[in-house]
TORLUMKOL-979851 format. One record per residue (C-alpha): x, y, z; residue in one letter; residue number from 1. Coordinates in steps of 0.25 Angstrom, whole numbers, plus 5000, padded with zeros to 4 digits. Example, Ala and Ser with C-alpha at 12.3 -4.5 7.8 and 13.67 -1.06 7.14 Angstrom:
<sites>
<<5049; 4982; 5031>; "A"; 1> <<5055; 4996; 5029>; "S"; 2> 
</sites>
This chain:
<sites>
<<5047; 4830; 4876>; "M"; 1> <<5048; 4837; 4889>; "S"; 2> <<5039; 4833; 4900>; "L"; 3> <<5030; 4843; 4907>; "E"; 4> <<5019; 4845; 4918>; "L"; 5> <<5007; 4853; 4915>; "K"; 6> <<4996; 4859; 4925>; "L"; 7> <<4983; 4863; 4919>; "H"; 8> <<4977; 4877; 4923>; "S"; 9> <<4965; 4876; 4932>; "P"; 10> <<4958; 4887; 4924>; "V"; 11> <<4962; 4883; 4910>; "G"; 12> <<4974; 4892; 4909>; "G"; 13> <<4988; 4888; 4904>; "E"; 14> <<4994; 4875; 4910>; "S"; 15> <<5007; 4876; 4917>; "V"; 16> <<5018; 4866; 4913>; "N"; 17> <<5030; 4861; 4920>; "Y"; 18> <<5042; 4855; 4913>; "K"; 19> <<5047; 4842; 4918>; "W"; 20> <<5056; 4840; 4926>; "P"; 21> <<5051; 4850; 4936>; "L"; 22> <<5061; 4859; 4942>; "V"; 23> <<5063; 4855; 4957>; "I"; 24> <<5073; 4863; 4965>; "G"; 25> <<5076; 4873; 4976>; "D"; 26> <<5072; 4885; 4967>; "E"; 27> <<5060; 4879; 4960>; "R"; 28> <<5051; 4867; 4962>; "D"; 29> <<5042; 4865; 4950>; "E"; 30> <<5035; 4853; 4956>; "S"; 31> <<5031; 4862; 4968>; "H"; 32> <<5026; 4872; 4958>; "E"; 33> <<5017; 4862; 4951>; "L"; 34> <<5011; 4857; 4964>; "I"; 35> <<5008; 4871; 4969>; "E"; 36> <<5002; 4875; 4955>; "T"; 37> <<4992; 4863; 4957>; "I"; 38> <<4989; 4867; 4972>; "K"; 39> <<4986; 4881; 4968>; "W"; 40> <<4976; 4876; 4957>; "V"; 41> <<4970; 4868; 4968>; "C"; 42> <<4968; 4880; 4977>; "E"; 43> <<4959; 4886; 4966>; "D"; 44> <<4952; 4872; 4962>; "V"; 45> <<4949; 4865; 4975>; "P"; 46> <<4943; 4853; 4967>; "D"; 47> <<4957; 4851; 4961>; "L"; 48> <<4963; 4851; 4974>; "K"; 49> <<4954; 4840; 4979>; "K"; 50> <<4956; 4832; 4967>; "A"; 51> <<4971; 4832; 4968>; "L"; 52> <<4971; 4829; 4983>; "E"; 53> <<4963; 4816; 4980>; "K"; 54> <<4974; 4811; 4972>; "I"; 55> <<4985; 4817; 4980>; "D"; 56> <<4990; 4823; 4968>; "A"; 57> <<4998; 4835; 4975>; "L"; 58> <<5004; 4826; 4985>; "T"; 59> <<5009; 4814; 4978>; "V"; 60> <<5019; 4817; 4967>; "Y"; 61> <<5033; 4817; 4963>; "D"; 62> <<5039; 4830; 4958>; "P"; 63> <<5050; 4823; 4951>; "R"; 64> <<5042; 4813; 4944>; "S"; 65> <<5036; 4818; 4930>; "Y"; 66> <<5025; 4807; 4931>; "E"; 67> <<5021; 4811; 4945>; "S"; 68> <<5020; 4826; 4942>; "M"; 69> <<5013; 4823; 4929>; "K"; 70> <<5003; 4815; 4936>; "N"; 71> <<5000; 4826; 4946>; "L"; 72> <<4999; 4836; 4935>; "C"; 73> <<4989; 4827; 4927>; "D"; 74> <<4981; 4825; 4939>; "R"; 75> <<4980; 4840; 4941>; "Y"; 76> <<4977; 4843; 4927>; "N"; 77> <<4966; 4832; 4926>; "R"; 78> <<4959; 4838; 4939>; "A"; 79> <<4960; 4852; 4935>; "I"; 80> <<4955; 4850; 4921>; "D"; 81> <<4943; 4842; 4926>; "G"; 82> <<4940; 4852; 4936>; "L"; 83> <<4940; 4863; 4926>; "R"; 84> <<4931; 4856; 4916>; "Q"; 85> <<4922; 4852; 4928>; "L"; 86> <<4921; 4866; 4934>; "E"; 87> <<4925; 4876; 4925>; "W"; 88> <<4922; 4870; 4911>; "G"; 89> <<4928; 4877; 4900>; "S"; 90> <<4933; 4890; 4908>; "M"; 91> <<4947; 4893; 4905>; "K"; 92> <<4956; 4906; 4904>; "L"; 93> <<4957; 4912; 4890>; "P"; 94> <<4970; 4907; 4883>; "S"; 95> <<4976; 4921; 4884>; "S"; 96> <<4978; 4920; 4899>; "S"; 97> <<4987; 4909; 4896>; "C"; 98> <<4996; 4915; 4886>; "S"; 99> <<5010; 4920; 4890>; "S"; 100> <<5012; 4935; 4888>; "P"; 101> <<5022; 4940; 4878>; "S"; 102> <<5028; 4949; 4887>; "S"; 103> <<5029; 4953; 4902>; "S"; 104> <<5018; 4963; 4900>; "S"; 105> <<5006; 4953; 4903>; "S"; 106> <<4993; 4950; 4909>; "S"; 107> <<4984; 4940; 4904>; "S"; 108> <<4970; 4946; 4901>; "P"; 109> <<4962; 4934; 4906>; "S"; 110> <<4969; 4934; 4919>; "L"; 111> <<4965; 4948; 4921>; "L"; 112> <<4951; 4944; 4922>; "S"; 113> <<4945; 4949; 4936>; "P"; 114> <<4937; 4936; 4936>; "S"; 115> <<4950; 4928; 4938>; "L"; 116> <<4954; 4926; 4953>; "P"; 117> <<4967; 4931; 4958>; "Y"; 118> <<4977; 4921; 4963>; "A"; 119> <<4978; 4919; 4978>; "C"; 120> <<4992; 4924; 4984>; "N"; 121> <<4997; 4909; 4985>; "G"; 122> <<4994; 4906; 4971>; "L"; 123> <<4999; 4919; 4965>; "L"; 124> <<5013; 4916; 4973>; "K"; 125> <<5013; 4903; 4966>; "H"; 126> <<5010; 4908; 4952>; "I"; 127> <<5021; 4919; 4954>; "L"; 128> <<5031; 4909; 4959>; "Q"; 129> <<5029; 4899; 4948>; "V"; 130> <<5029; 4910; 4938>; "S"; 131> <<5042; 4915; 4943>; "Y"; 132> <<5048; 4901; 4944>; "N"; 133> <<5045; 4898; 4929>; "R"; 134> <<5049; 4912; 4924>; "A"; 135> <<5062; 4915; 4931>; "I"; 136> <<5071; 4904; 4925>; "E"; 137> <<5084; 4910; 4931>; "D"; 138> <<5081; 4919; 4944>; "P"; 139> <<5096; 4922; 4945>; "D"; 140> <<5094; 4931; 4932>; "K"; 141> <<5085; 4940; 4940>; "L"; 142> <<5098; 4944; 4948>; "N"; 143> <<5106; 4949; 4937>; "Q"; 144> <<5107; 4963; 4940>; "Y"; 145> <<5118; 4974; 4942>; "E"; 146> <<5123; 4974; 4956>; "P"; 147> <<5118; 4985; 4965>; "F"; 148> <<5109; 4990; 4953>; "S"; 149> <<5094; 4993; 4955>; "P"; 150> <<5091; 4981; 4947>; "E"; 151> <<5093; 4971; 4958>; "V"; 152> <<5082; 4960; 4957>; "Y"; 153> <<5074; 4957; 4969>; "G"; 154> <<5060; 4950; 4971>; "E"; 155> <<5048; 4953; 4980>; "T"; 156> <<5041; 4942; 4986>; "S"; 157> <<5027; 4937; 4983>; "F"; 158> <<5023; 4939; 4998>; "E"; 159> <<5028; 4954; 4998>; "L"; 160> <<5020; 4957; 4985>; "V"; 161> <<5008; 4950; 4991>; "H"; 162> <<5009; 4959; 5003>; "E"; 163> <<5010; 4971; 4995>; "L"; 164> <<4997; 4968; 4987>; "T"; 165> <<4990; 4967; 5001>; "K"; 166> <<4996; 4980; 5006>; "V"; 167> <<4993; 4988; 4994>; "I"; 168> <<4979; 4989; 4988>; "S"; 169> <<4980; 4986; 4974>; "F"; 170> <<4969; 4991; 4965>; "G"; 171> <<4964; 4988; 4951>; "E"; 172> <<4969; 5002; 4946>; "E"; 173> <<4983; 5000; 4952>; "D"; 174> <<4995; 4999; 4944>; "I"; 175> <<5007; 4991; 4950>; "F"; 176> <<5021; 4993; 4946>; "I"; 177> <<5033; 4985; 4950>; "D"; 178> <<5046; 4993; 4947>; "L"; 179> <<5057; 4983; 4946>; "G"; 180> <<5048; 4971; 4944>; "S"; 181> <<5058; 4960; 4942>; "G"; 182> <<5051; 4948; 4936>; "V"; 183> <<5038; 4953; 4940>; "G"; 184> <<5033; 4945; 4951>; "Q"; 185> <<5027; 4957; 4959>; "V"; 186> <<5020; 4962; 4947>; "V"; 187> <<5014; 4949; 4944>; "L"; 188> <<5010; 4946; 4959>; "Q"; 189> <<5003; 4960; 4960>; "V"; 190> <<4996; 4958; 4946>; "A"; 191> <<4991; 4944; 4951>; "A"; 192> <<4987; 4949; 4965>; "A"; 193> <<4980; 4962; 4963>; "T"; 194> <<4971; 4969; 4954>; "G"; 195> <<4981; 4980; 4949>; "C"; 196> <<4978; 4986; 4936>; "K"; 197> <<4993; 4984; 4931>; "L"; 198> <<5005; 4978; 4937>; "C"; 199> <<5018; 4982; 4931>; "Y"; 200> <<5032; 4978; 4933>; "G"; 201> <<5045; 4984; 4927>; "I"; 202> <<5059; 4977; 4928>; "E"; 203> <<5072; 4982; 4923>; "K"; 204> <<5081; 4970; 4925>; "A"; 205> <<5082; 4961; 4913>; "D"; 206> <<5080; 4947; 4919>; "W"; 207> <<5069; 4950; 4928>; "P"; 208> <<5061; 4958; 4917>; "A"; 209> <<5063; 4946; 4908>; "K"; 210> <<5058; 4936; 4918>; "Y"; 211> <<5046; 4945; 4921>; "S"; 212> <<5041; 4941; 4907>; "K"; 213> <<5042; 4926; 4910>; "D"; 214> <<5036; 4928; 4924>; "L"; 215> <<5024; 4935; 4919>; "S"; 216> <<5021; 4924; 4908>; "R"; 217> <<5022; 4914; 4919>; "E"; 218> <<5013; 4922; 4928>; "F"; 219> <<5002; 4923; 4918>; "L"; 220> <<5003; 4908; 4915>; "K"; 221> <<5001; 4904; 4929>; "W"; 222> <<4990; 4915; 4932>; "M"; 223> <<4983; 4909; 4920>; "S"; 224> <<4985; 4895; 4925>; "F"; 225> <<4978; 4898; 4938>; "Y"; 226> <<4968; 4908; 4932>; "G"; 227> <<4972; 4919; 4941>; "K"; 228> <<4970; 4934; 4939>; "R"; 229> <<4981; 4944; 4938>; "H"; 230> <<4982; 4959; 4934>; "G"; 231> <<4989; 4966; 4922>; "M"; 232> <<5004; 4966; 4924>; "F"; 233> <<5016; 4971; 4915>; "H"; 234> <<5030; 4967; 4917>; "L"; 235> <<5041; 4974; 4909>; "E"; 236> <<5056; 4977; 4908>; "R"; 237> <<5060; 4991; 4910>; "G"; 238> <<5066; 5002; 4920>; "D"; 239> <<5055; 5008; 4929>; "F"; 240> <<5064; 5021; 4929>; "L"; 241> <<5062; 5023; 4915>; "N"; 242> <<5054; 5035; 4911>; "E"; 243> <<5044; 5026; 4903>; "D"; 244> <<5040; 5019; 4916>; "K"; 245> <<5035; 5032; 4923>; "L"; 246> <<5021; 5031; 4918>; "E"; 247> <<5019; 5017; 4923>; "I"; 248> <<5025; 5020; 4936>; "I"; 249> <<5017; 5033; 4938>; "N"; 250> <<5004; 5025; 4935>; "S"; 251> <<5007; 5014; 4946>; "A"; 252> <<4999; 5014; 4958>; "S"; 253> <<5007; 5003; 4965>; "I"; 254> <<5023; 5003; 4963>; "I"; 255> <<5032; 4991; 4968>; "F"; 256> <<5047; 4994; 4968>; "V"; 257> <<5057; 4985; 4974>; "N"; 258> <<5067; 4996; 4976>; "N"; 259> <<5076; 4990; 4987>; "F"; 260> <<5088; 4989; 4978>; "A"; 261> <<5085; 5000; 4968>; "F"; 262> <<5095; 5011; 4974>; "G"; 263> <<5093; 5026; 4976>; "P"; 264> <<5093; 5030; 4961>; "H"; 265> <<5081; 5021; 4957>; "V"; 266> <<5074; 5024; 4970>; "D"; 267> <<5075; 5039; 4967>; "H"; 268> <<5070; 5037; 4953>; "Q"; 269> <<5058; 5029; 4958>; "L"; 270> <<5055; 5040; 4968>; "K"; 271> <<5054; 5050; 4956>; "L"; 272> <<5044; 5041; 4949>; "R"; 273> <<5036; 5038; 4961>; "F"; 274> <<5034; 5053; 4963>; "A"; 275> <<5025; 5053; 4951>; "N"; 276> <<5017; 5040; 4954>; "V"; 277> <<5002; 5042; 4956>; "K"; 278> <<4996; 5046; 4970>; "E"; 279> <<4993; 5034; 4979>; "G"; 280> <<5003; 5025; 4972>; "A"; 281> <<5010; 5015; 4981>; "R"; 282> <<5024; 5011; 4980>; "I"; 283> <<5030; 4998; 4986>; "V"; 284> <<5045; 4997; 4987>; "S"; 285> <<5056; 4989; 4995>; "S"; 286> <<5062; 5003; 4999>; "R"; 287> <<5055; 5015; 5003>; "A"; 288> <<5055; 5027; 4994>; "F"; 289> <<5054; 5036; 5006>; "C"; 290> <<5056; 5035; 5022>; "P"; 291> <<5044; 5029; 5030>; "L"; 292> <<5044; 5042; 5039>; "N"; 293> <<5045; 5052; 5027>; "F"; 294> <<5041; 5066; 5030>; "H"; 295> <<5039; 5077; 5020>; "I"; 296> <<5048; 5089; 5023>; "T"; 297> <<5053; 5101; 5015>; "D"; 298> <<5066; 5093; 5012>; "R"; 299> <<5060; 5081; 5006>; "N"; 300> <<5049; 5086; 4997>; "L"; 301> <<5055; 5079; 4985>; "S"; 302> <<5055; 5065; 4991>; "D"; 303> <<5046; 5054; 4987>; "I"; 304> <<5042; 5053; 5001>; "G"; 305> <<5033; 5066; 5000>; "T"; 306> <<5023; 5059; 4992>; "I"; 307> <<5022; 5045; 4997>; "M"; 308> <<5020; 5037; 5010>; "T"; 309> <<5028; 5025; 5013>; "V"; 310> <<5026; 5013; 5022>; "E"; 311> <<5034; 5000; 5025>; "E"; 312> <<5026; 4987; 5022>; "L"; 313> <<5028; 4975; 5031>; "T"; 314> <<5041; 4968; 5028>; "A"; 315> <<5040; 4953; 5023>; "L"; 316> <<5050; 4942; 5024>; "P"; 317> <<5056; 4938; 5011>; "A"; 318> <<5049; 4949; 5004>; "A"; 319> <<5060; 4951; 4994>; "V"; 320> <<5070; 4942; 4987>; "S"; 321> <<5083; 4949; 4992>; "W"; 322> <<5080; 4947; 5007>; "T"; 323> <<5073; 4937; 5016>; "D"; 324> <<5071; 4948; 5027>; "K"; 325> <<5058; 4955; 5029>; "P"; 326> <<5057; 4966; 5018>; "F"; 327> <<5048; 4978; 5018>; "A"; 328> <<5042; 4986; 5007>; "Y"; 329> <<5037; 5000; 5007>; "Y"; 330> <<5024; 5006; 5002>; "L"; 331> <<5024; 5020; 4997>; "H"; 332> <<5011; 5027; 4993>; "T"; 333> <<5011; 5040; 4985>; "I"; 334> <<5004; 5051; 4993>; "D"; 335> <<5007; 5065; 4987>; "R"; 336> <<4997; 5071; 4998>; "S"; 337> <<5009; 5070; 5008>; "L"; 338> <<5016; 5081; 5000>; "L"; 339> <<5004; 5089; 4999>; "E"; 340> <<5001; 5088; 5014>; "K"; 341> <<5015; 5092; 5017>; "Y"; 342> <<5014; 5105; 5009>; "F"; 343> <<5000; 5108; 5015>; "K"; 344> <<5006; 5107; 5029>; "N"; 345> <<5018; 5115; 5025>; "L"; 346> <<5008; 5126; 5019>; "K"; 347> <<5000; 5125; 5032>; "S"; 348> <<5012; 5126; 5041>; "N"; 349> <<5017; 5138; 5033>; "S"; 350> <<5004; 5146; 5034>; "E"; 351> <<5004; 5143; 5049>; "G"; 352> <<5018; 5147; 5051>; "N"; 353> <<5015; 5160; 5043>; "Y"; 354> <<5003; 5163; 5052>; "R"; 355> <<5011; 5160; 5064>; "K"; 356> <<5022; 5169; 5059>; "C"; 357> <<5013; 5180; 5056>; "N"; 358> <<5007; 5179; 5070>; "G"; 359> <<5021; 5179; 5076>; "E"; 360> <<5024; 5192; 5068>; "K"; 361> <<5011; 5199; 5072>; "M"; 362> <<5014; 5195; 5087>; "K"; 363> <<5028; 5200; 5086>; "R"; 364> <<5022; 5213; 5079>; "K"; 365> <<5012; 5215; 5090>; "I"; 366> <<5022; 5212; 5101>; "M"; 367> <<5032; 5222; 5094>; "N"; 368> <<5021; 5232; 5094>; "G"; 369> <<5017; 5230; 5108>; "S"; 370> <<5031; 5231; 5112>; "S"; 371> <<5033; 5245; 5105>; "K"; 372> <<5020; 5250; 5112>; "V"; 373> <<5025; 5245; 5126>; "M"; 374> <<5038; 5252; 5123>; "K"; 375> <<5031; 5265; 5120>; "M"; 376> <<5022; 5264; 5132>; "M"; 377> <<5034; 5261; 5141>; "A"; 378> <<5042; 5273; 5135>; "M"; 379> <<5030; 5282; 5137>; "T"; 380> <<5028; 5277; 5152>; "M"; 381> <<5043; 5279; 5154>; "M"; 382> <<5042; 5293; 5148>; "T"; 383> <<5030; 5296; 5157>; "T"; 384> <<5037; 5291; 5169>; "L"; 385> <<5050; 5299; 5166>; "M"; 386> <<5041; 5312; 5163>; "M"; 387> <<5034; 5309; 5177>; "M"; 388> <<5048; 5307; 5184>; "V"; 389> <<5053; 5320; 5177>; "T"; 390> <<5041; 5328; 5181>; "S"; 391> <<5043; 5323; 5195>; "Q"; 392> <<5057; 5328; 5195>; "K"; 393> <<5053; 5341; 5190>; "I"; 394> <<5043; 5343; 5200>; "M"; 395> <<5053; 5340; 5211>; "M"; 396> <<5063; 5350; 5206>; "V"; 397> <<5052; 5361; 5206>; "I"; 398> <<5047; 5357; 5220>; "L"; 399> <<5061; 5358; 5225>; "I"; 400> <<5064; 5371; 5218>; "A"; 401> <<5051; 5377; 5224>; "M"; 402> <<5055; 5372; 5238>; "F"; 403> <<5068; 5378; 5237>; "D"; 404> <<5063; 5392; 5233>; "R"; 405> <<5053; 5392; 5244>; "L"; 406> <<5065; 5389; 5254>; "A"; 407> <<5072; 5401; 5249>; "H"; 408> 
</sites>
């Protein structure tokens, strides 16, 4: 019979088990996970922390000795069971909250109760990390993709998603979608940290989609263990460019897409789909879908930038799995009033130019008319002067003739 270690849930949920010997290595240390699990329970149950500190339970143990680790687990179990009976009586979560889902489409009804508390940021990170360690048996399989294809696998850090949940205001009616969700960590984190109506993830690659089922099961088990609340979520395998996904994309109010390696074709297809999402929808991406300084002109009216604003979010170090350098994401907001304002200004300018043009024509007409009058007046004056000069000449001739006759 194989040996194992067991930790009881502080709220009556499903216990967590560790097979002996514990995995202790560079990639994973189960002894550390076990101790951290107990410490996080202590954060919720201060009396447990006091009881374990009195007997130095969390400082004196040998992670390579089964007897030592079993003694630690037994002390913890006796203490937490006693405190539950003393303070909470028979209170426990319904058994349905502890059952594993049959598919990756899952959310435990009992853990959706608004009376349950959300996990704090540190505890949620611990839950997701432990769930990942248990679900992803061979991480190398996540990188089995065709070279230079848009299916390149990459992961977004817990810290970056945490920042997004602070920057973006998530509401109870929001639908969050992760296009290319990998094994589903982002979807699960948002479901556990916000009050979203639904968190949805879709992944095309085989192994990430397969592991997402295992991860969701582990996630539910650990959320049940700690008695923490999460929202509805759904993880599935599929292609987000397929026509049958248009409806769910159009219903989204917050979209996350790690498009850094998608390439121009997929980006173009995404732009076509984003053109039909609801007004006010927010899109977070690892590459901007339009320039930060985009301005609408008559030459780019078909560009997605005409109906969205875009801003660069603060870059974080180690934000993604493919680089340790600070990496920034972009927040787009669908705002079709930008295009409406452009056409209003265009119409206003056209009317102004029309009035200005008519005014110039009238001015030229008046000037032309005045010029003609002036010319006529000048010609009249010239004629008059010429007539006067001619008359004077005639008079001179007559006078000369008269004097000449008198002289003879």
